C-alpha positions in Angstrom: 205.2 146.3 -37.1 206.3 143.2 -39.0 209.8 141.8 -38.7 211.4 138.4 -38.5 212.7 139.6 -35.1 209.3 140.0 -33.6 207.5 136.7 -34.1 205.5 135.7 -31.0 206.7 132.4 -29.6 205.4 129.9 -27.1 207.1 129.8 -23.7 209.6 127.1 -24.6 211.1 129.2 -27.3 210.7 132.5 -25.4 212.5 131.2 -22.4 215.5 130.5 -24.7 216.1 134.1 -24.7 216.7 134.2 -21.0 220.2 133.8 -22.3 220.0 137.3 -23.0 220.2 137.8 -19.8 223.2 136.9 -20.4 225.1 139.5 -19.8 226.1 142.9 -19.4 228.0 146.0 -19.6 228.8 147.5 -16.2 230.8 150.3 -14.6 232.2 151.9 -11.5 230.0 152.3 -8.5 228.2 155.5 -8.5 228.7 156.0 -12.3 225.0 156.4 -13.0 223.1 157.0 -16.2 223.4 160.7 -17.2 220.6 162.8 -15.9 218.1 164.5 -18.3 219.4 167.8 -19.6 216.4 168.8 -21.7 212.8 169.6 -20.9 210.2 167.1 -20.0 208.2 167.4 -23.2 206.4 164.3 -24.5 208.7 161.7 -26.1 207.9 158.5 -28.1 210.3 155.6 -27.7 210.3 152.4 -29.7 211.8 149.8 -27.4 212.8 146.2 -28.3 212.9 143.5 -25.6 213.4 139.8 -25.2 210.6 138.0 -23.4 212.4 137.0 -20.2 212.8 138.1 -16.6 215.2 140.8 -17.8 212.4 142.6 -19.4 210.1 142.7 -16.3 210.8 146.4 -15.4 209.8 147.5 -18.9 206.5 145.7 -18.7 205.8 146.8 -15.1 206.5 150.4 -16.1 204.1 150.0 -19.1 201.3 148.2 -17.2 201.4 150.5 -14.2 201.4 153.7 -16.2 204.9 154.7 -15.0 206.1 155.6 -18.4 203.0 157.7 -19.0 203.6 159.6 -15.8 207.0 160.4 -17.1 205.5 161.8 -20.3 206.8 158.9 -22.3 204.9 157.1 -25.1 206.7 153.7 -25.1 206.0 151.1 -27.7 207.4 147.7 -26.7 208.2 145.2 -29.4 209.3 141.6 -28.8 212.6 140.5 -30.4 213.7 136.9 -31.0 217.5 137.3 -31.0 219.3 140.0 -29.0 222.4 139.8 -31.2 220.4 141.1 -34.2 219.4 144.3 -32.3 222.4 146.7 -32.6 221.8 146.9 -36.4 218.2 148.0 -35.9 219.0 151.1 -33.8 218.2 154.4 -35.3 215.9 152.7 -37.8 213.5 150.1 -36.4 214.0 150.9 -32.8 215.2 153.8 -30.6 216.3 151.6 -27.6 216.9 147.9 -27.3 218.2 145.4 -24.8 221.8 144.4 -25.3 224.8 142.6 -23.9 228.5 143.4 -23.6 229.7 141.1 -26.2 227.2 142.4 -28.8 228.0 146.0 -27.9 231.7 145.6 -28.1 231.6 143.7 -31.4 229.3 146.4 -32.8 231.6 149.1 -31.7 234.6 147.3 -33.1 232.7 147.0 -36.4 232.2 150.8 -36.5 228.5 150.9 -35.6 227.3 154.1 -33.9 225.9 152.4 -30.8 226.2 152.9 -27.1 224.9 151.8 -23.7 222.4 154.3 -22.3 221.3 152.5 -19.1 222.0 149.3 -17.1 219.4 146.6 -16.5 220.6 143.5 -14.6 223.6 142.3 -12.7 224.7 138.8 -11.7 226.0 138.4 -8.2 227.3 135.4 -6.2 224.2 135.6 -4.1 221.9 135.8 -7.1 223.5 134.2 -10.1 221.9 134.7 -13.5 223.2 131.4 -15.0 224.8 128.2 -13.7 227.0 125.5 -15.2 225.2 122.2 -14.7 226.5 118.7 -14.9 225.1 115.2 -14.2 225.6 114.1 -10.6 227.4 110.9 -11.8 229.6 112.6 -14.4 232.7 112.8 -12.2 233.0 116.5 -13.1 233.4 118.5 -10.0 235.4 121.4 -11.3 235.4 123.5 -14.4 239.0 122.4 -15.0 237.6 119.0 -15.9 235.8 120.3 -18.9 238.9 119.8 -21.1 237.8 117.8 -24.1 234.2 117.9 -23.0 231.1 119.1 -24.8 229.3 122.1 -23.3 225.9 123.2 -24.4 225.3 127.0 -24.7 222.5 129.2 -25.9 225.0 131.3 -28.0 228.6 130.5 -28.8 229.5 134.2 -29.1 227.4 135.3 -26.1 228.5 136.5 -22.7 227.6 133.3 -21.0 229.9 131.1 -23.2 232.6 133.7 -23.2 232.4 133.7 -19.4 232.6 129.9 -19.2 235.7 129.8 -21.5 237.3 132.5 -19.4 236.5 130.6 -16.1 238.0 127.4 -17.6 241.1 129.3 -18.8 241.7 130.6 -15.3 241.8 126.9 -14.2 244.4 126.0 -16.8 242.1 124.9 -19.7 242.7 126.4 -23.1 239.4 127.8 -24.5 239.9 125.8 -27.7 239.9 122.6 -25.6 236.2 122.9 -24.8 233.7 122.0 -27.5 230.8 124.3 -27.4 227.4 123.3 -28.9 224.8 125.9 -29.5 221.1 125.1 -28.9 218.1 127.0 -27.7 218.1 127.4 -23.9 214.9 125.3 -23.4 216.5 122.4 -25.4 219.7 122.2 -23.4 218.3 120.3 -20.4 216.9 117.5 -22.6 220.2 117.1 -24.3 222.0 116.9 -20.9 219.5 114.3 -19.7 220.0 112.3 -22.9 223.8 112.3 -22.4 224.5 114.2 -25.6 226.2 117.0 -23.6 228.6 116.8 -20.7 227.5 120.1 -19.2 225.1 123.0 -20.0 225.0 126.7 -19.3 221.6 126.8 -17.7 219.5 130.0 -17.2 216.5 130.2 -14.9 214.2 128.5 -14.6 216.1 125.7 -16.1 219.0 125.8 -13.6 216.7 125.4 -10.7 214.7 122.6 -12.4 217.8 120.6 -13.2 219.1 120.8 -9.7 215.7 119.7 -8.3 216.1 116.6 -10.5 219.5 115.8 -9.0 221.9 117.5 -11.4 224.8 119.5 -9.9 225.9 123.1 -10.3 229.6 123.9 -10.7 228.8 127.5 -10.0 228.2 130.7 -12.0 230.6 131.5 -14.9 230.1 135.2 -14.2 231.5 134.8 -10.7 234.9 134.0 -12.3 234.9 137.5 -13.8 233.5 139.8 -11.1 230.9 140.1 -8.4 228.7 141.9 -9.2 228.8 141.8 -13.0 226.2 143.3 -15.3 224.4 140.8 -17.5 222.0 142.9 -19.6 221.5 146.6 -20.4 219.9 149.1 -22.7 221.5 150.6 -25.8 220.7 153.1 -28.5 222.2 154.7 -31.5 224.9 157.2 -30.3 223.7 160.2 -32.2 220.1 159.6 -31.2 221.1 159.2 -27.6 223.0 162.5 -27.5 220.0 164.3 -28.9 217.5 162.7 -26.5 219.1 162.8 -23.1 216.0 164.1 -21.4 213.9 161.2 -22.7 216.6 158.7 -21.7 216.8 160.2 -18.2 213.0 159.8 -17.8 213.1 156.3 -19.2 215.7 155.3 -16.6 213.8 156.9 -13.8 210.7 155.0 -14.8 212.6 151.8 -14.7 213.9 152.5 -11.2 210.3 153.1 -10.1 209.2 149.9 -11.8 211.9 148.0 -9.8 210.5 149.5 -6.6 207.1 148.3 -7.6 208.5 144.8 -8.2 210.0 144.7 -4.8 206.9 146.0 -3.1 204.3 144.0 -5.1 206.0 140.7 -6.1 202.8 138.7 -6.7 201.4 141.4 -9.1 204.8 141.7 -10.8 205.0 138.0 -11.4 201.5 138.1 -13.0 202.9 140.7 -15.4 205.9 138.4 -16.1 203.6 135.5 -16.9 201.6 137.7 -19.3 204.4 138.8 -21.6 206.5 135.6 -21.4 203.8 133.0 -21.6 205.4 131.1 -18.6 203.1 128.7 -16.8 201.8 130.2 -13.6 203.8 127.9 -11.3 207.0 128.8 -13.1 206.3 132.6 -13.2 205.5 132.6 -9.5 208.7 130.9 -8.4 211.4 131.7 -11.0 214.3 133.6 -9.5 214.3 137.2 -10.7 217.6 138.9 -11.6 219.1 141.8 -9.6 218.1 145.0 -11.5 220.6 147.9 -11.6 220.1 150.7 -14.1 223.5 152.4 -13.6 225.9 152.6 -16.5 228.9 150.5 -15.3 231.8 151.3 -17.6 234.4 149.5 -15.6 232.5 146.2 -16.2 232.5 147.0 -19.9 236.3 147.3 -19.8 236.4 144.0 -18.0 234.4 142.3 -20.8 236.8 143.8 -23.3 239.7 142.2 -21.5 237.9 138.9 -21.1 237.0 138.7 -24.8 240.6 139.3 -25.8 241.8 136.7 -23.3 239.7 133.9 -24.9 240.4 135.0 -28.5 237.0 136.5 -29.3 238.2 140.1 -30.0 241.2 141.2 -32.0 240.4 144.9 -32.6 241.0 147.9 -30.4 237.8 149.4 -28.9 237.5 152.6 -26.9 234.8 151.5 -24.4 234.4 155.2 -23.3 232.8 155.8 -26.7 230.4 152.9 -26.1 228.6 154.6 -23.2 226.5 157.7 -22.9 228.7 160.1 -20.9 227.3 162.8 -18.7 226.5 166.0 -20.5 229.4 168.3 -21.0 232.1 165.7 -20.2 
C-alpha cells in the first residue's frame, strides 16, 4: 500500500510521533469496550499505527501470534501524522490510533468516526509527557510562561491543549503563550540552543533532557485528570457497528499483549526496537506508557470542556456519539 502517510522514517523522525501519545479519550471506571456480539469467524483488519511506544501492544500481538489465535488477520501500516487518520477510516483503514482532540474535531466536522477501544493513559506516577525548561531559566512554575515561547509537537494536539489549560488554571491566558510547532526530536536541540523557553517533551526526550540538567515543571495532563487517556483506537462508526465481534476480539488480543509485555519486558522491548528503529540502549530503557484498553467516555467529556476553555472548540459535540456503545444501548 502506497501513501504519503506511510513513508518509513529513521528513528529521529519516527520518535517525533511519540507525541501521538499524546493523548486520549477516556471514560468512567468500568466502562469497558463493548464485548463481541457476533460469531468468531475470521476477520481482516487494516490497522494504522504511529511508530512509538503507544503501538507496542499492536506489534506484540502480531509478533506473538495473538491476533491469529483470535481469528484476526491484521495488517499493520505505519502512519506519519495521527491527525490525518480520521479521514482515512472506512477507506484506507478499518482501525487507526487517535487522540481526543482529533476525534472531537472530526465529530464536530460531521465525520462518522468513533472510539472503539482505549490504548494508553497518563498518570502522575507514569506521565506521558513533561514540560521541560533550562535549569537557569528562572522558570519554576507554569504561571511564568506568560510571554514565553513553548515548543510543541503539534499546536492543535492534546499536549499543547493540556499545557494551555494548565497555564490558564494558573492565571495565564492561553493567548499569552507563544507556541512553536516542531518535530518532537528537534525540540531538545532548540531548547539547548536557547531558541525556546520551554518544550513539551515526550519520552525518551524528557528523560534525556533531565539527565543533562534540564528541569521538569511537571506533566500538563496532570492539570486535567489523573489518570487521563492519551491515545486510543478509533474506526468509522457504521463499520464499527457492523463489526462488533471483530472489535471485541481485537481488544482482547491487545489485553493479552499487555500481559505479555508485563511478563516478558526484554522480549517486548526488542519488538519495540524493531518497529521504531530506536537504538537498543534507548529501546531497552525508555519508559513505557500505562496501557488501558477501556473506553473512557468521561475523559472524552473532560477533553471537550478543556478544548472549549482554551478556545479550540466552538461547536457542540455529543461525545456519546463518538464512542462505540454497548450493543442494545
